[in-house]
N, C-alpha and C positions, 0 to 999 in steps of 0.2 A: 549490563543486565544485573551484575552483582550488586550494585547500589539500589536498585529497584525493590520496592516492598512487593509482597505476594500479589496484591491486588493490580499494580502496575505491570507486573510480569504477565498476569493472565490477559490484561488489555492488549499488551504489545504482542503476545502470541495470537490472540484473536484478530488484531489488526493486521498481522503478517499473513494469517490465513485469508482474510479477506482480499489482501493485495494479490496473492497467488490465485484465488478465485477469478478475480477480475482479469488478472493477466492471461489466465488460460482462457477465458471467454474472448477477450480481446484477440489472442493469438490465433485462435480458431476462426474468428469472424472475418480478421484481415488477411488470412492466408499466410501467416508467418511473421507479423510485426508485434511489437510488444507494446502494451499500454501502461506498464509500470517499470519494466526492466530497461532503463535508458542507456545503460552500457551496451545491451544487445542492439539497440536502435543506433548508437553512435557508430558501432561497427558496420551496420548495414548502411549507414550514411557515407562512410568511407569507401565501402565497396562499391556502392551505388555511384559515387562521384567518378571512382576509377573506371568504372564500366560505362559512365554517362547514360546511367539508367534512370527511369522515372522513380525507381525504388528510393533514390536519394531524396527526392522531394517528399515521399511519403514518411520517411524516417525523420526528416527535418521538421515535418509539420507535427508529429507525435512529439518529438523533443520540445518544439516551441509550446505545444499546448500543456506539456508536463510542468514546464518552467513558468507558464502563466498561472497554472494551478498552485505552484509554490508561492508565487507572489500574492495571489488572491488569498490563500490560507493564511499567510503571514500577515497581511493587512488585517483580515477579519479577526485573527488571533489577538492582535494588537487592540482592535476595537472592543473585542469581547473581555479583555484583561482577565479578571478572576474566573470569567465563565468560559475561557478559552477551550478548554476540554469539552465543554457541551456544545459551543458554537461550531467548532471545526467539524465534528462529525455531522452536524446537521447540514452543512454546506456539501460535505462529502456525499450525503444521502441525496441532497437535491441533484447534484451533478449526476449521480448514477441513476436516479429515477429519471432524469431527462434522456440519458444515453438509452434507458429501456424503452422510454416512450418513442424515441426515434427508431430504435430497432423494430418496434412494433409497425412502423410504417416503411420497414425495409431500407431505411437510411443508415447502413452500417458504418459508413466512414465518418459522417458526422457524429455517430454515436461513439466512434472510436476516439474522436477528438475529445469529447466529454469525458470518456473513461480515463485518458491520459492526464486531463486536467484534475479529475477527481483523485488520482494516485499521487499527483503533485501536492494536492490539499493533504491527504492522508499523512504524508511525511512531516507535516507541521504538528501534529498532536502532541509529541513529546518535545517541542521546541521550547526553549527559554531564551527570550530575545532573538538573537541571530545565530544561536547554537541549537543544534538539534542532537538530543541526547542519544538517540537511537534511529537508525534508518529502518524502515518497515518494509520497503519494497524491493530491497536488493540485499543479498546474502553472501557476496564474494568475501567481505571482511569479516563476516560472522563465521564462515568456515575456517578463514585463517585464525580467528579467535580459538575456535574449536581444536584446531591442530596446535596451537600454542599451548592451550591448557591440557591437551593430551600429553603433550611433551612434558609439561610441568608434573602431571600426576605420574608419569613413568619415572620421573627423576625424584619421586618422593614428596613432592610438595602437595597442593590442594588436590584431593583426590576426586572430588566430584564437582570442581568449578565448571567443567566444561558443559555439564547437563543443561543449564538454563539456555545456553547458546544453541545447543542442539534441539531444544524444544521450540526456540524461536524458527530456526531452519526448518524443523518439521512442520511447523504451522504453515509456512509458505508452500512446502511440498504438499501437505494435505489438501490446503486450499486450492492449489492448482488442480490436483486430481479431481476434487469435488466440482470445481468450475468446468472442467473438460466434460464430466459426466452430465452435469446440468445443461450444458450448451447443446450436446449431442442429443439430449432428451427433449429439451423444450426450446432450444434455439436462443435467441436474444432475451427472451422472458427470464432467462436465468439472471439477468441484471436486476430484476424486481427483488429478487432474494437478496442480492447484494446491497441494495438500497434499504431493505428492511434491516439487514444486519448492521448497517451504518448508523441507523436510528436506534437500534438496541444499544450500540456502544455509546451513543450520546446520553442514553438514561443511565446505564451503568457507570459511566464516568463521573457523572455528578453525585452520586451518592456520598462519597467519601467528603467533598465539600459541604454537602447537606448535614452530614453527621456532625463535622466540625462546627458548623454554625449553631446547630442545636446545643452543642456542649458548651459553647460560650454564652 
């Protein structure tokens, strides 16, 4: 986060909030499975295997869908090249809209598959080649970073370096709360809000590139 300019930091926080929102909707819709937090699903997969439970197949399905989303997002991003940051959110929005439409027909598990794929796509937003500059749907590493930087602040080094990481984590937390409230209030229609937010990201993400083109 330290190397990000203010525009990219806001985008990262917004996308983290979107991930939290979608994950909360998915968690409630599926009765306790994740559509963005694949570490949690990996644990559920291991437990399901040990218990010889059908939960293992569900967790494996969501993990596979997430991986397919990463692959698809990477390929689309490569195809989009300089328009990578505009193209990836459009694919994200399309998948979330598809999930919302399936939810309208009470097809919650197919919707969850598309949600997981969408979250895989989202993680490619800040990718450069095969390197992802920042993960947007998982925060364990970010909490470690907050702890490290708080320790550095206590030791008299960078006093405020932990704040951008805290804001990113807070985005996921706030998005999760908003997603839970939305799902309780309007059910799977909450995903239409997520799809609209992804389209907004596509618009906002294009602006710096357009400004640079005009300046040239």
